[in-house]
N, C-alpha and C positions, 0 to 999 in steps of 0.2 A: 414593866409588863411583857410578858411573853404571850407575844400571838399563836390563837388556836389553830393547827392548819384546816385546810378548808375540808369541809366536810364529806362524806363517801355520800355515791350518788346512793341512792338504790336500786335494783332490779328488777321486781318481778316477779317469780316463776309460777308462770300458774301450770306444772307439767307431777304426773303421779309419780309418787314414790320410786325408785329405783336406781339403776346405772346413768341415766339425766344429771341426776338431783346431784352426785357423786361429780360429776364434768366441770359442772357449774361453778361449787362449791371448788374446785379443784382449781378453771383457771380463774374462775376472777375472783378466788382472794387475796392473790397477792398484790391486786390491782389496785383504782381507789373503786370499789365497785364494793357494795356488801347485797348479800344475796338474803333476799325473803321469799320462801315457798307456799303455796295454798295448793290444795289438794282440787279447791270445785270455785264454781261462780260465785257463790256466795261470801264467800272468803276471800277472795281475789275486793271482790266490792268492800266488805271492811275494810281490807290493807289502805287502799285509794280512796278513803276515805277519812282516814287513820294518820298516813304516813305520806310526806313529800316522794311518792318514788315520779323516776324522771323517765324508765323506761320496762314495758310489761314484754315479757314473753312468755308466749302461752301455745302450747299443744294446740292441732286444730279442732280436737272433740274434748271437751273436758269430760272426767269423770260424774260428774253429776245432771250430762242430757245435754251443757250450753254447748256454743264453737266459740272460734274466735271472732267469726261475727258481733258477737252478742259482748263478747268483749272491747271493741272495737267500739262500739255503739254506749259503749261504759262512759270511753275514754275520751269522744266528740265530748260528752259533759262533762269533762274537768276544767275547770279554772282557767289551767295552763298547762299546755302542752302538752301531751304523754304518749310515745309514740311506743306502735307494737309492733313485736318480729311475731310468727307464729313459725314454730316448727309441728317437721307433719314425716313421718317414716316415707312417704311416696312423694316428698317434696318433689314437682314439677312444673313445668312451665307454664300452665294453667293455670296451677293453686299460685305459685305468685304473681302473675297475671291478675289474682283476680283481688289479690293480697291489695299490689301494689293498687289495682283502680280503684279498688275500692275504701285509702286512706292509710292503708296499714303500711309502714317502714321496710321489713325483710321479709323475709321466708328461710327458714336454717331446715337444715334435713339431720333423719336422727336417725340413731344414735350420734351425740356433737362430734361434728370436727371440732378439737380445740382450737387450729387457729383461726376455720369461719369463727366460729363463737366466739373469741377476741376479736375479728375482724368487726362483726355488725355493728356488737355490745357498739365498741368503742365508737365504731362510727355514726349510733345510734343518739349516745351519747352527747357527742359535737355536734354535731344536729341540732337537739332539742335543745345546746347550751343556746347555740345560734338564732332561732327560731323567740329565744324569750327575752335577747337584746333584740332580736329587729323589732318584737313588737311593745319592748317593752319602752311608756312613756319618754318621750323623749323632754329630757330636764332643760331647762332653761335658764338660765343667766338673766337676774332684775335687768331692766333696761338701768344703764344709770342715771343720775339725776345729776343734770345742770348745775354746774355753779357756775355760768359766767356770770358776771356782772349785769344788772341789766343795765338795756340801750337806754342812751341819753332821749328823749323825744324833742323836738326840736316842733313848739307852733311857727306854720308859718303866718304869717301877714297877709290879706289882702290877698287875693283869691277867685 
C-alpha cells in the first residue's frame, strides 16, 4: 500500500488582487504551502471555519473596513493555533512592535521580497508545528500489570 504524501500547509492570504498575489503564488507554489486568497474579512472568516489553515497573511487594512487586529481577534478563537503575519506598504518598527505585542507573528513590507516572504512563512509554519506538538495531550503508556506470582503469607503463631 502506498503512503500518501504529507498534506500541504494552507496559508490564507487576505490581500487585495494584484502583484502581491502573483508573488505569493510564484514563491509558495513550489513549496509545501497551498495558498488561498480572500478579499475581505468576512470571506476570511468563512475560510477559517472551513479549512485547516496554518498561517494567515493579512494586509494591515482590509477592503471591507476591517484590519489585522480584527483578524488576530478571530484567530484567537480558533481551536488550534493559527499564526498571523501582517503586511503593509509602510511596515515600520512601530507596526512590528504592535503586531508582536498583541500576539501576531511577524510583519512584512509590501511589495513582498520573495526571500523574506518565504522565510517568514516557513518560520511561522515551523513555529505552529512546534506549538501544536507542545500543546498536544501527552500519550501515556498504560501501566503494565504485574504478573508476578502472589506472595505466600505465613501466619505467625503467638504474638
